[in-house]
Residue frames as qw, qx, qy, qz and C-alpha x, y, z in Angstrom:
[[0.398, -0.369, 0.195, -0.817, 23.46, -22.93, 10.84],
 [0.163, -0.134, -0.951, 0.225, 22.21, -25.19, 13.64],
 [0.468, -0.318, -0.195, -0.801, 18.43, -25.15, 14.01],
 [0.130, -0.128, -0.904, 0.386, 16.66, -26.31, 17.18],
 [0.391, -0.537, -0.453, -0.595, 12.98, -26.28, 17.88],
 [0.018, 0.031, -0.684, 0.729, 11.63, -25.21, 21.26],
 [0.509, -0.380, -0.486, -0.600, 8.22, -26.25, 22.38],
 [0.020, -0.002, -0.786, 0.617, 6.20, -26.99, 25.50],
 [0.146, -0.626, -0.754, -0.136, 2.73, -26.37, 26.76],
 [0.124, -0.777, -0.114, -0.606, 0.84, -23.29, 27.91],
 [0.464, -0.788, 0.233, -0.332, 2.33, -21.89, 31.11],
 [0.958, -0.084, -0.122, 0.246, 5.15, -24.41, 31.09],
 [0.415, -0.794, 0.189, 0.402, 7.74, -21.64, 31.11],
 [0.745, 0.392, 0.339, 0.421, 8.79, -21.84, 27.49],
 [0.206, 0.931, 0.028, 0.299, 9.25, -18.06, 27.23],
 [0.474, -0.812, 0.336, 0.050, 11.66, -18.14, 30.12],
 [0.807, -0.117, 0.464, 0.346, 13.70, -20.88, 28.41],
 [0.560, 0.678, 0.259, 0.399, 13.72, -18.89, 25.14],
 [0.065, -0.971, 0.150, -0.175, 14.99, -15.82, 27.01],
 [0.654, -0.598, 0.428, 0.179, 17.77, -17.82, 28.66],
 [0.783, 0.182, 0.440, 0.400, 18.82, -19.28, 25.34],
 [0.354, 0.868, 0.118, 0.329, 18.86, -15.82, 23.78],
 [0.364, -0.892, 0.269, -0.003, 21.05, -14.60, 26.66],
 [0.760, -0.309, 0.492, 0.290, 23.47, -17.46, 25.84],
 [0.099, -0.452, 0.542, 0.702, 23.76, -16.33, 22.23],
 [0.353, 0.346, 0.838, 0.229, 20.93, -18.08, 20.32],
 [0.245, 0.012, -0.303, -0.921, 18.89, -16.35, 17.62],
 [0.212, 0.308, 0.864, -0.337, 15.24, -16.94, 18.58],
 [0.296, -0.163, -0.468, -0.817, 12.16, -16.79, 16.31],
 [0.237, 0.162, 0.744, -0.604, 8.94, -16.72, 18.27],
 [0.042, -0.318, -0.807, -0.496, 5.91, -18.19, 16.47],
 [0.130, -0.703, -0.644, 0.274, 3.51, -16.58, 18.98],
 [0.108, -0.598, 0.042, 0.793, 4.92, -13.14, 18.27],
 [0.015, -0.062, 0.654, 0.754, 4.50, -13.75, 14.59],
 [0.080, -0.532, -0.832, -0.135, 0.89, -14.84, 15.15],
 [0.083, -0.749, -0.376, 0.540, 0.27, -11.54, 16.89],
 [0.092, -0.424, 0.347, 0.831, 1.89, -9.67, 14.01],
 [0.025, -0.135, -0.788, -0.600, -0.21, -11.39, 11.30],
 [0.166, -0.669, -0.721, -0.068, -3.45, -10.64, 13.20],
 [0.205, -0.390, -0.217, 0.871, -2.57, -6.95, 13.86],
 [0.354, 0.761, 0.333, -0.429, -4.85, -4.19, 12.63],
 [0.317, 0.745, -0.346, -0.474, -4.56, -3.81, 8.85],
 [0.114, -0.326, 0.913, 0.219, -3.46, -7.33, 8.26],
 [0.564, 0.015, -0.564, -0.604, -5.53, -9.60, 6.01],
 [0.388, -0.130, -0.896, 0.173, -5.73, -12.31, 8.74],
 [0.090, 0.221, 0.553, -0.798, -7.50, -9.96, 11.09],
 [0.493, 0.166, -0.215, -0.827, -10.13, -9.25, 8.45],
 [0.570, 0.001, -0.779, -0.260, -10.61, -12.99, 7.99],
 [0.224, -0.154, -0.828, 0.490, -10.93, -13.57, 11.73],
 [0.294, 0.237, 0.303, -0.875, -13.58, -10.82, 12.01],
 [0.560, 0.154, -0.478, -0.658, -15.40, -12.33, 9.00],
 [0.507, -0.017, -0.862, 0.000, -15.32, -15.76, 10.61],
 [0.357, -0.306, -0.745, 0.473, -16.17, -14.78, 14.24],
 [0.130, -0.868, -0.449, -0.165, -17.72, -11.33, 14.17],
 [0.205, 0.659, -0.196, 0.696, -16.77, -7.82, 15.25],
 [0.695, -0.683, -0.032, -0.223, -17.58, -8.72, 18.85],
 [0.896, -0.223, 0.009, 0.385, -14.00, -10.07, 18.99],
 [0.439, 0.541, -0.050, 0.715, -12.44, -6.65, 18.30],
 [0.380, -0.464, -0.381, 0.704, -11.25, -4.22, 20.93],
 [0.141, 0.902, 0.280, -0.296, -12.38, -0.56, 20.78],
 [0.108, -0.733, 0.412, 0.531, -9.05, 0.36, 19.13],
 [0.720, 0.530, -0.267, -0.360, -9.64, -2.17, 16.33],
 [0.100, 0.467, -0.876, 0.068, -7.21, -4.76, 17.63],
 [0.667, -0.121, -0.703, -0.215, -8.06, -8.35, 18.22],
 [0.600, -0.537, 0.322, -0.497, -9.61, -9.17, 21.63],
 [0.455, 0.321, -0.831, 0.024, -7.32, -12.16, 22.21],
 [0.190, -0.087, 0.805, -0.556, -8.69, -12.93, 25.67],
 [0.677, 0.238, 0.300, -0.628, -12.29, -13.15, 24.47],
 [0.726, 0.402, -0.452, -0.328, -11.39, -15.13, 21.37],
 [0.187, 0.347, -0.889, 0.234, -9.30, -17.44, 23.53],
 [0.468, 0.017, 0.646, -0.603, -12.29, -18.16, 25.72],
 [0.783, 0.365, -0.020, -0.503, -14.19, -19.21, 22.61],
 [0.665, 0.483, -0.551, -0.145, -11.59, -21.31, 20.82],
 [0.062, 0.330, -0.883, 0.327, -10.37, -23.18, 23.88],
 [0.537, 0.102, 0.610, -0.573, -13.95, -24.21, 24.59],
 [0.749, 0.521, 0.202, -0.357, -14.88, -25.06, 20.99],
 [0.623, -0.200, 0.611, 0.445, -12.65, -27.38, 18.87],
 [0.507, 0.622, 0.508, 0.311, -14.40, -26.32, 15.61],
 [0.018, 0.999, 0.022, -0.018, -13.81, -22.64, 16.36],
 [0.529, -0.650, 0.441, 0.321, -10.21, -23.43, 17.19],
 [0.660, 0.144, 0.604, 0.423, -9.73, -25.28, 13.93],
 [0.359, 0.838, 0.351, 0.213, -11.26, -22.40, 12.00],
 [0.186, -0.955, 0.183, 0.140, -8.93, -19.86, 13.68],
 [0.610, -0.426, 0.554, 0.375, -5.87, -22.08, 13.11],
 [0.641, 0.419, 0.540, 0.349, -6.75, -22.38, 9.41],
 [0.194, 0.964, 0.105, 0.148, -6.60, -18.60, 9.11],
 [0.264, -0.909, 0.321, 0.026, -3.53, -17.93, 11.18],
 [0.780, -0.357, 0.466, 0.218, -1.23, -20.96, 10.96],
 [0.761, 0.430, 0.279, 0.398, -0.37, -20.92, 7.24],
 [0.181, 0.927, -0.072, 0.321, 0.63, -17.26, 7.52],
 [0.528, -0.760, 0.378, -0.016, 2.78, -17.98, 10.60],
 [0.863, -0.055, 0.412, 0.288, 4.51, -20.94, 8.90],
 [0.592, 0.693, 0.148, 0.384, 5.29, -18.78, 5.88],
 [0.055, -0.934, 0.232, -0.267, 6.87, -16.08, 8.03],
 [0.754, -0.522, 0.391, 0.082, 8.80, -18.63, 10.03],
 [0.841, 0.252, 0.305, 0.370, 10.25, -20.09, 6.79],
 [0.357, 0.850, 0.001, 0.386, 11.15, -16.60, 5.53],
 [0.369, -0.868, 0.298, -0.144, 12.85, -15.71, 8.82],
 [0.848, -0.291, 0.402, 0.184, 14.78, -18.96, 8.90],
 [0.743, 0.471, 0.230, 0.417, 16.01, -18.50, 5.28],
 [0.121, 0.927, -0.097, 0.340, 17.02, -14.89, 6.00],
 [0.538, -0.751, 0.379, -0.043, 18.98, -15.79, 9.14],
 [0.900, -0.017, 0.343, 0.267, 20.71, -18.66, 7.30],
 [0.582, 0.671, 0.100, 0.448, 21.91, -16.20, 4.69],
 [0.030, -0.902, 0.141, -0.407, 22.88, -13.43, 7.10],
 [0.373, -0.637, 0.595, -0.317, 24.26, -15.41, 10.05],
 [0.821, 0.172, -0.505, -0.202, 25.16, -18.92, 8.80],
 [0.419, 0.228, -0.763, 0.437, 27.22, -19.72, 11.94],
 [0.385, -0.344, 0.336, -0.787, 24.45, -18.96, 14.39],
 [0.033, -0.215, -0.963, 0.158, 22.26, -21.27, 16.45],
 [0.394, -0.207, -0.239, -0.863, 18.66, -20.65, 15.52],
 [0.091, 0.219, 0.892, -0.385, 15.96, -21.63, 18.06],
 [0.322, -0.256, -0.492, -0.767, 12.46, -21.77, 16.57],
 [0.163, 0.073, 0.709, -0.682, 10.01, -21.25, 19.38],
 [0.453, -0.090, -0.586, -0.665, 6.94, -23.11, 18.13],
 [0.479, -0.187, 0.582, -0.629, 4.30, -23.91, 20.82],
 [0.857, 0.214, 0.262, -0.389, 2.31, -26.27, 18.56],
 [0.072, 0.577, -0.757, -0.299, 5.30, -27.99, 17.10],
 [0.142, -0.049, 0.988, 0.031, 4.03, -31.56, 17.53],
 [0.446, 0.504, 0.585, -0.454, 0.38, -30.63, 17.02],
 [0.387, 0.699, -0.160, -0.580, 1.09, -29.18, 13.53],
 [0.775, 0.063, 0.590, 0.219, 2.98, -32.04, 11.79],
 [0.418, 0.878, -0.073, -0.222, 4.42, -29.62, 9.31],
 [0.915, 0.246, -0.004, 0.319, 7.14, -30.94, 7.02],
 [0.201, 0.830, -0.253, 0.455, 9.21, -27.78, 7.65],
 [0.449, -0.687, 0.435, -0.370, 9.75, -28.97, 11.26],
 [0.998, -0.050, -0.031, -0.031, 10.54, -32.60, 10.60],
 [0.825, 0.239, -0.228, 0.458, 13.95, -33.79, 11.72],
 [0.011, -0.752, 0.282, -0.595, 14.61, -30.82, 14.02],
 [0.432, -0.107, -0.720, 0.533, 16.12, -31.58, 17.43],
 [0.353, -0.698, -0.300, -0.546, 13.52, -30.38, 19.95],
 [0.120, 0.080, -0.650, 0.746, 13.73, -28.95, 23.41],
 [0.453, -0.589, -0.569, -0.352, 10.50, -29.64, 25.34],
 [0.063, -0.332, 0.478, -0.811, 9.86, -27.48, 28.39],
 [0.521, -0.365, -0.760, -0.132, 7.96, -29.57, 30.94],
 [0.221, -0.243, 0.490, -0.807, 5.89, -28.47, 33.93],
 [0.062, 0.270, 0.942, -0.189, 3.35, -30.66, 35.77],
 [0.120, -0.580, -0.625, -0.508, -0.33, -30.05, 34.94],
 [0.408, -0.761, -0.434, 0.257, -0.87, -28.66, 38.42],
 [0.390, -0.414, 0.062, 0.820, 1.92, -26.19, 37.96],
 [0.109, 0.255, 0.536, 0.797, 0.55, -25.14, 34.51],
 [0.243, -0.718, -0.609, -0.235, -2.97, -24.61, 36.03],
 [0.453, -0.690, -0.282, 0.489, -1.59, -22.62, 38.97],
 [0.326, -0.222, 0.259, 0.882, 0.43, -20.39, 36.66],
 [0.002, 0.442, 0.622, 0.646, -2.47, -19.84, 34.28],
 [0.316, -0.768, -0.557, -0.014, -4.81, -18.88, 37.10],
 [0.426, -0.658, -0.100, 0.613, -2.24, -16.47, 38.55],
 [0.317, -0.146, 0.390, 0.852, -0.95, -15.05, 35.28],
 [0.090, -0.228, -0.581, -0.776, -4.20, -14.66, 33.29],
 [0.365, -0.018, 0.366, -0.856, -6.77, -14.44, 36.02],
 [0.562, -0.022, -0.678, -0.474, -8.50, -17.63, 34.85],
 [0.788, -0.319, 0.285, -0.444, -10.76, -19.90, 36.84],
 [0.459, -0.324, 0.825, 0.066, -9.59, -23.45, 37.38],
 [0.703, 0.438, 0.552, -0.095, -12.15, -24.70, 34.79],
 [0.449, 0.876, -0.088, -0.152, -10.89, -22.16, 32.27],
 [0.132, -0.709, 0.684, 0.113, -7.25, -23.16, 32.90],
 [0.608, -0.039, 0.793, -0.013, -8.11, -26.83, 32.52],
 [0.688, 0.639, 0.321, -0.126, -9.85, -26.16, 29.21],
 [0.263, 0.868, -0.393, -0.149, -6.69, -24.57, 27.85],
 [0.329, -0.452, 0.827, 0.051, -4.62, -27.61, 28.91],
 [0.688, 0.219, 0.683, -0.107, -7.12, -29.97, 27.29],
 [0.564, 0.793, 0.020, -0.230, -6.80, -28.10, 23.96],
 [0.245, 0.747, -0.616, -0.052, -3.15, -29.15, 23.74],
 [0.829, 0.084, -0.543, 0.101, -1.30, -32.49, 23.61],
 [0.702, -0.712, 0.018, 0.030, -0.37, -33.31, 27.24],
 [0.071, 0.853, -0.516, 0.019, 3.22, -32.36, 27.91],
 [0.627, -0.352, 0.695, -0.022, 4.03, -35.92, 29.07],
 [0.822, 0.408, 0.395, 0.023, 3.10, -37.15, 25.58],
 [0.438, 0.875, -0.197, 0.056, 5.66, -34.76, 23.99],
 [0.457, -0.733, 0.499, 0.064, 8.58, -36.00, 26.04],
 [0.821, 0.006, 0.521, 0.235, 9.39, -39.07, 23.92],
 [0.608, 0.693, 0.231, 0.312, 9.83, -36.78, 20.91],
 [0.162, -0.972, 0.168, 0.006, 12.24, -34.46, 22.71],
 [0.675, 0.432, -0.411, 0.435, 16.05, -34.33, 22.17],
 [0.245, 0.146, -0.555, 0.782, 16.26, -32.37, 25.41],
 [0.393, -0.711, -0.553, -0.185, 13.82, -31.80, 28.23],
 [0.081, 0.347, -0.364, 0.861, 13.84, -28.80, 30.61],
 [0.412, -0.518, -0.742, 0.105, 12.02, -29.63, 33.84],
 [0.080, 0.386, -0.035, 0.918, 10.51, -26.35, 34.85],
 [0.534, -0.673, -0.487, -0.157, 8.51, -26.89, 38.08],
 [0.654, -0.457, -0.272, 0.538, 11.30, -25.61, 40.30],
 [0.182, -0.844, -0.027, 0.503, 13.18, -22.34, 40.80],
 [0.522, 0.839, -0.117, -0.099, 14.69, -20.30, 38.01],
 [0.178, -0.720, 0.665, 0.089, 18.22, -21.23, 39.06],
 [0.661, -0.020, 0.749, 0.043, 17.49, -24.94, 38.30],
 [0.653, 0.693, 0.299, -0.067, 16.03, -23.99, 34.89],
 [0.167, 0.911, -0.354, -0.126, 19.06, -21.84, 34.11],
 [0.409, -0.490, 0.762, 0.105, 21.42, -24.76, 34.96],
 [0.704, 0.262, 0.660, 0.021, 19.53, -27.16, 32.69],
 [0.524, 0.842, 0.105, -0.077, 19.44, -24.64, 29.78],
 [0.056, -0.832, 0.528, 0.161, 23.18, -23.98, 30.14],
 [0.567, -0.218, 0.788, 0.101, 23.88, -27.72, 29.88],
 [0.669, 0.539, 0.511, 0.008, 21.69, -28.09, 26.79],
 [0.279, 0.933, -0.136, -0.181, 23.35, -25.04, 25.23],
 [0.262, -0.633, 0.699, 0.205, 26.74, -26.68, 25.57],
 [0.619, 0.113, 0.771, 0.099, 25.46, -29.81, 23.88],
 [0.525, 0.800, 0.271, -0.105, 23.99, -27.75, 21.04],
 [0.089, 0.897, -0.387, -0.193, 27.29, -25.98, 20.54],
 [0.452, -0.371, 0.790, 0.182, 29.17, -29.28, 20.58],
 [0.658, 0.443, 0.609, 0.015, 26.77, -30.62, 17.83],
 [0.397, 0.903, 0.012, -0.164, 27.33, -27.50, 15.70]]
């Protein structure tokens, strides 16, 4: 099984690249989706989040108010570290389990592990993986965040500051998808990378 990491920054277009790779035949595991699963109602992580931050961060239906919690953790590094300490170990465990299961069931597949904080985490599980970095300029990221999430410019900039700048991730990439332009350009780049991945396999 060929394993490739996919990473980028907030609003860089990583989800679009993941979708295009899936269309080409990749098996994709999404760390963000797993993070949502482990903090769903009834999960131990949600109880820990509430204990750490309070019931003010719950929605009326008992789910996590991700938008409100995001406003806190992107503005407060200590709060962000506290949240990560609750969520990240559980996400890593599920990523490992999924990877092992897919290796058993589909050993000939290409597995793309979509991990937004790949380089921020420095987890041994991810060492040595070829990585695709999805790049968009900071101005593009800010514009997309403001349009997508209804954020102010200051809020969007705070989210960017909470992550390693995308430009700093590029030297660690095996492949780079430049995603400031139209979807057709992105699709062409992803198709070329896919051919290289298949050739490696």
